[in-house]
C-alpha positions, 0 to 999 in steps of 0.5 A, spaced: 871 448 671 875 442 667 876 447 661 879 453 665 887 454 664 891 451 670 893 458 672 886 460 673 884 454 677 890 456 682 888 463 682 881 461 683 883 456 689 887 462 692 882 467 692 877 462 694 881 460 700 883 467 702 875 469 702 873 463 706 879 463 711 878 470 712 871 469 713 872 463 718 878 468 722 873 473 722 868 468 725 873 466 731 873 459 728 880 456 731 885 454 725 881 458 720 887 459 716 887 451 715 880 450 714 878 455 709 883 453 704 881 446 706 874 447 704 876 451 698 880 445 695 874 440 697 870 445 693 874 445 687 877 438 687 870 435 687 868 440 681 873 438 676 879 442 678 884 436 677 889 440 681 895 437 685 899 440 690 906 439 688 911 435 692 916 441 694 911 446 697 907 440 701 914 438 704 916 445 706 909 446 709 910 439 713 917 442 715 914 448 718 909 444 722 914 440 725 917 446 727 911 449 730 910 442 734 918 443 736 916 449 740 912 445 745 916 439 745 921 441 751 923 438 757 916 439 759 914 434 754 918 428 756 917 429 763 910 429 762 910 423 759 915 420 764 910 422 769 904 420 766 906 414 761 900 409 763 895 415 761 898 416 754 900 409 752 893 407 755 889 412 751 893 411 744 893 403 744 886 403 746 884 408 740 889 403 735 885 397 738 878 400 736 880 402 729 883 396 728 877 392 730 873 397 726 877 395 720 877 388 721 869 388 721 868 392 715 873 388 711 869 381 714 863 384 711 866 386 705 864 394 706 869 395 701 873 391 696 879 386 699 883 389 705 881 396 703 878 398 710 883 395 714 888 400 711 883 406 711 881 405 718 887 406 721 887 412 726 893 416 723 899 416 719 895 417 713 900 417 707 903 411 710 897 407 710 896 409 703 902 407 701 902 400 705 895 399 702 897 400 695 903 395 696 898 390 699 893 390 693 888 394 696 884 400 693 889 406 695 884 411 692 879 408 697 884 408 703 886 415 701 878 417 701 877 414 708 884 417 711 883 424 708 875 424 710 878 422 717 883 428 717 877 433 715 872 430 720 877 430 726 880 437 724 873 440 723 870 437 729 876 439 733 876 446 731 868 447 732 868 444 739 874 449 741 870 455 738 863 453 740 863 448 746 869 449 750 869 457 749 869 461 755 863 465 756 865 472 755 872 471 753 875 474 747 880 471 742 887 474 742 888 479 736 890 476 730 896 479 727 898 476 720 904 481 719 907 482 726 914 484 728 919 479 726 926 478 728 929 477 721 936 473 723 932 468 728 927 467 722 933 466 717 936 461 722 930 458 723 928 457 716 935 454 714 935 449 720 928 447 718 931 446 711 937 442 713 933 437 718 927 436 713 933 434 708 935 429 713 929 426 715 927 425 707 934 422 706 933 417 712 926 415 708 922 415 714 914 416 714 913 423 714 921 424 715 920 432 713 916 433 719 919 429 724 926 431 722 925 438 723 920 436 729 926 433 733 932 437 731 928 444 732 926 441 739 933 439 741 936 446 738 930 450 742 930 446 748 938 447 749 937 454 747 942 454 741 936 457 737 930 461 738 925 459 733 921 465 729 915 463 726 911 469 724 904 468 722 904 469 715 909 464 714 905 459 718 899 461 714 902 459 708 904 452 711 897 451 713 894 453 706 899 448 703 896 442 708 889 444 707 890 444 699 893 437 700 887 434 704 882 438 700 884 436 693 885 429 694 877 429 694 875 429 687 868 428 684 870 421 681 873 418 688 867 421 692 862 417 687 867 411 687 866 411 695 858 413 695 855 406 697 860 405 703 860 413 705 855 412 710 859 406 714 865 409 713 862 416 716 860 412 722 866 409 723 869 416 723 864 418 728 865 412 732 873 414 733 871 421 734 866 419 739 871 414 743 876 420 743 871 424 746 869 419 751 877 418 753 877 426 754 871 425 759 875 420 763 881 424 763 877 430 765 873 427 770 878 422 774 884 427 773 882 434 773 885 435 766 882 441 762 876 439 758 879 442 751 886 440 753 883 433 754 879 433 747 884 435 743 889 431 746 885 424 745 882 427 738 884 421 733 888 423 728 891 429 724 897 431 728 899 437 724 891 439 724 891 439 732 897 442 733 894 448 729 888 448 733 891 447 740 896 453 738 890 458 737 887 456 743 888 456 751 890 449 752 895 445 756 900 445 749 905 440 752 900 435 754 896 435 748 902 435 743 905 429 748 899 425 747 898 426 740 906 425 738 906 418 742 900 416 738 903 419 731 909 415 733 906 409 735 901 409 729 908 409 725 911 404 728 905 399 729 900 401 724 903 397 718 904 391 722 897 391 725 894 392 718 898 386 715 896 382 721 889 383 720 889 383 713 893 376 713 887 373 718 882 376 713 885 372 707 886 365 711 
């Protein structure tokens, strides 16, 4: 794989992504257009492909995913949060507390060198945690490994659960149309507005600004009726592919070998977080009567864009899922680095 020309590697990755995505879509697996490219990229990356997705395509994909989220961020989201804020805050803060405790334990037991585990176990804001870890002297490669492994596990588990555990008996998934009729003026306005809000978010130098900018800006425009969001499936498929490649290509063979000794305990920490999310979902279903799949996707620990893709392809209460996931994402961005620094300081003292 290493000796192949770069152009051939990208072509091979594209073909493999298309084949796996089509196979998973044919099998009826939610988020197939994300998982297919992600699996293909992992296979390529761990076999010496040495490819890295350029910054601009990933930023564009983030912006489109932000726009996808914005379609469900209407007044119902705010109303839902105001009505049920104790549930949202309780669920999110409990996940943050558990992930922080796991990171503290792993760091104290020297499962990974230094404070790497503290940054790696944060249940969200993966890119921010990698940057903070590097600035604080931790091994950013291992933090990236832990964070992206969590995203892969959460996205894959959520997709599998949606497809095989919560599937309604006898139900049929909606027909998949890659090239539906398009309102071209609305599409042009959507792309223009998304690009502007992405640039604003990037200029503000906030974490994930290229996603948060379009998410907030397009939600305002869509909610006030000033703009109708038009996102054809083929455009979203390109965005899903970029997200999948970004995650998958981070898994190089060297990185996997470097983390081999810690892998069982890292994986166990991820399983604990996923399991805890499942417990929260069961509690929401039992005590509040929330649909099981809605509750599971809402409490899934990480991967806002991945969960948005899965939720968009299943019959769930999208406003509840995205409200809880958005609160978790924003709180991780606000509190995660401070909590990690606090724990890291306590470990060093």
